[in-house]
N, C-alpha and C positions, 0 to 999 in steps of 0.2 A: 578581355574575359569582364564576362559580368562577375560583382561579388555573392556570395550567396552567401540566406539569410543566414548561416551559421558563425558566418564571419563578424568580427565585431561591427566592421561601417555596415552588412547585416544588419545585425541586433538591435545598433545604435537606431536602422530606420525604419522596424517592427515598429522598434518605443517609441519612436513619435510619429508614426502611421497614430498605433493604441492612443497616446496621450492627445493629437488631435481630435479622433472621433469622441474620448471623454470631452474635453473643452465640444460637441457639439454638441445641437437641439437633443439627440438622442444618449449621446452622453448621462444631459438634466433628466433627460426620463428616466433612464438605467439604473439614475442614482433615487428617482419619487419613486421606482418599482421595488428597490429592495426597501427606506423607510417603512411602507405601505405594507409589506411585508411581513417586515422587522413586529411592528406593532400590532396584527393579526396573529401573529404567531403567538406573541404576549397571552395575549386575552381568551386565543382558546390553541392549548396544545397539541390536539393535532388537523389544526388549519392544511398544515404542510404536506400530510398525507396525498397517498396516487389518489387515494377514489377522494378525498373533498375539492381535491385541486381538478377530477376528472367534471364532477359535479359540476364545480363554477365554469366550468368550459358549455354542459351540457343546457346546460340552462341560456346560454344566450352564442347557443351555436350556429343558428341562423344567422343573428345578426351578423359574427364575426364573419358566416363564408358570404356574405352580403358585400361587409365592407374590404374585401380583395379587391373588388373589379371596381367597385365606388373609388378607389386609389386612381387605378387604369382613366377613370371618366374624373377626376377634379384633376388630375397631373396633364389631362390632355387638354385641360382650361374648361371643361363643361360641367355640369349638376346634371344627376339624377335624383327631383322627390320625389318620384312614381315607384323606387324598389318595395318601399313596406304594402302599400297598393295591388301591385303587381303579386307578388307574396299572398294577399288574400284573396286576390280573386282567383290566383293558380285554384287555392287552396279550397275554394266557396266551392271553385270549378270540378275540382274529385267528387265532392262532395255532393252537389247534385245529379251528377252524373251516374254515382254509383246508388243513389239513389231513385234515380231511374232501372237499375236495373240491369247497366255497364257494365262489364268484369272492369276489378279493380287497377287493375293493371293497364289495360285501355284508358280511363281517366286518367293513370299517373301520365301518364305519354302526353295526353290531352290536354290537359294541365301545363305537361313544358314546354308545349303547343302558342299553348297563348301565353305565356309572356314570351314566347319566340317574336309573336304577334303585336305583341305591345311594342317588343327591346322595336323590333321593323316601325310602327308606325312611328316612336320616339324616334330614333333615330332618319328617318327619314325624313320629318318635318325641320332638323335641324341641318342634321348634313347636308340636303338639295334644294330645303324648302327655305335654308340660311332662314329659321327664327331660331331667338337667343334661347334655350336648352333649360333656365331658366322658369321660363311661361311656359312651352312646351310642357315638361314634366309636372308641375304643377297642375296644369288643365288634368295631366293623366294621375296627377296621386287624388285627383276629386273623377272624376271619369272614372278609372278602374277602379274606383272603394264604392261605386254607384254601382255598377255591372254586379258589383260582388254581391254588395243589398242586395241589387233584386234577382241574385238566382234563387239568392238566400232567403232572402226580409230580414227578419229578426229570430229565423230558427236557426237550434247547432241540430247537426247533422253525426251523428258514427256509428257505433258499433259495427267498423271495419274489420277483417277478416284478422287474424289472431299473429301470423305473420309479417300485415302489414304494420299492425302495432308492437310487436318485438321490435320492427326495424328502428323507430325513432326512441326506444323505451329501452330495450337490452340490451348489454354489455355483445360487443361483434368480434370484434377481434382482444380477450386478455381484457381490460376493465372500458374497453374504450366501443362506444356505440356510432354507428355507422354512421352518422355525423360527422363525428370529430374525426376519421377518419378522414372522410370526403375532406372533410377541411385542410386536413395533413395537405392531403395528394393537391388543393388545391393552389395551397400556400408555394408549395413547393416550384410546380409549376407557375404558377404569379411572377413569383421572386425570378423566374431563367427566363420567362418572356420580357417583363417590364426591364431586370437590370442587366440579362447577357444577349440581346435579342434585335435586331432590326429593327423589327416592331417596334417594341420597346421604345430604343431609340425616337425612333417616327413619333410616340406616345412625349415625349417632351420636346422633341422638335417643334411640333405642331402649340404647344400647349405653351412655348416660349413665344414662340411668332408662327401666328395663320400662313402670312403675304412670307417671311421669308422658308418655311416649310415648304408652298407651293413653285416659290420661285427656284428651291433644292431640286424639285420632281418628285419630293412625295404629294403620293395619292392623296388627301387630308379628310376627300369625303368617304373613303372610301375604310377608310384605319375609323372616322367618327362612327361611319356605317357601324363598324363589327364590331364595336367599344357600346354600343349603346341595343345590340342581338346580343349582344354577350350577359351583356348584363339584366334584359329581359330574362334570360334563358334562367343564368344563377341565381336572376331574382326569388324567380316560378320552383326551380327548386330545392332551396330558401322554404318557400309558401310551402310545399309540400311534407317537403322532414317533421316540418311543425307541426301540420295537421297528424302525420306519422306519431309523433310526441305526443302532442294532445288528446289524440284518439276520437279529437273529434272536429270539426269547425263551424264557424258563421259570416258573416258578411262584414263580423270588424277586427278576425283575424290578423293580428299582427302593425292593428294599428300605433302610428304613432312611433313605429320603431327608429324615421328617419333620424332623430334626436341621435341616440344611442349611436346610428352607426355612422351618420358624418362626424360628430362631433369626434370620433373614435378613427377618422381619416387626419381629419385637419390637426387631433395633441399630436399625432404624429407624426408634426412637424410639415405635412402635403399642406403648399402654398395655393388657398384658395384662387386664386387667379392664372394658375398651370405653371409647368415647367421644372417644377421644383417639389420634392417628397422620394421617400422609398416606401418600400414595405415593410428593410426593417425598423423604420422606426411606429407607422404603421401596428406590429408586431407588439413595440414596447408598448403602445400606445392600449393596444384590445387591451395585455391584462393590466396597467394599472385601471385600467376602470375594472374590471373582469373583478379584481383583488382589491380596489373601492365600496364598487356595493358589495361583496361579501363582510366588505369591513364594518361598513354600514349597519349591516342586516345585526352582524353577533351586536353591537350597541342600539338593536333596535330603534334604528328609526325609518319611518314609513315610507314607504311607495313614493309618497310625493316629494318630501322631501332627497328620495336619492335624483329623481328627475327633477327638483331644485336644484341639487350642484350639480348636475351631470352638465346643464343648461349653464350656470356658472363654468361649466370647464371649457365645455365651446367657446364660449365668447374669451376666455382668457387664451383654448388656441388659437384663434386668429390676432389676439390682440399683439403676446407676444412675441412670436416668430416676426413680425412687424414692426415691433418695437424695437427689438433686437437686431434686425438688419441696417433699421432707423440710427442704431444708435451704432454698428458699425459702419457703417460709412462717413458716418458723419468724425468716427475716430481715424481715417484713410481718409478723411480731407485735410483733414490740422496734420496729419504725421507726408502726406505731399507738402501742403504750404512752409508748415514750416522746413521740408526739403531743398525744398523749392529756396525758402531765401538762406539757406544753411549754402546752398551751393554760391547765391550770387551776391554774397557776404562774403565767400575764399577767388567770386572773379574781381569784384573788390579790389581787396585786399593785394598789397605792391608787393 
């Protein structure tokens, strides 16, 4: 009979599992988050209020929505540098079509279709043409941004219907705006798919070894194609939500968002070479970056300084997990050599 979690043995197992989790990268992130929150709370007593925390999310909501799908892409062993440009292109498409007299509802749907088309193009070139995702999405980053500038040149397009602007700026459920509600829905769905579904297992297997996945019967091309299509769709949705929140768009919308998005994912413990990571770590990373940026604003650090700090975090988020893995591997090798030596001495002794 299996031992219940309420039995002494079951309780010990739960405690051991919690201890192992705390010793992991996610445990370290949790500790860093607690320190940042304590420091910020001492600087601003109202920092932990629901209103302030909601505002924190709202300022970066489009980035963290895209970070969810970027987690899938990186675990799969790929990268999508074009997400911010897709955001800008979708928003610019919406603005240009509305300027030409197209109803805002139709312009919104066409903007989503533009994101899907970008994802289809990226996915085909990567999954079927066999080109590196770094090269394809870098070209997309430049090309899609160029199209956004062609559509709007250097003009601002605004004066959207009041209901559309309210979607991005006013609370929808309690204190939460539409974009934040969408984020939480997508977060729950993403965790279920990545951590508890067959498709999620395929994402990990392909990230570990594409050849092993192929020999195991996984349809590698279809999985990669699906991921980039969803990436384009989610990026377009985030860009349109950004347009609603700002109330106007121009060709440079969301320019440079790639840095924050990729930093959130890599700092969450996702291996940049694929095959490892979880959305739990990414969520902790998102909370750290949001609270860190807010803390830097409290002490009046400029946006350029904040961007520099995020850049340093990106470097550390790549180096630290790799360094930790190398140290762990070295310690394991030493333990194995010590164990082998001990066994050898035992066999030689009379």
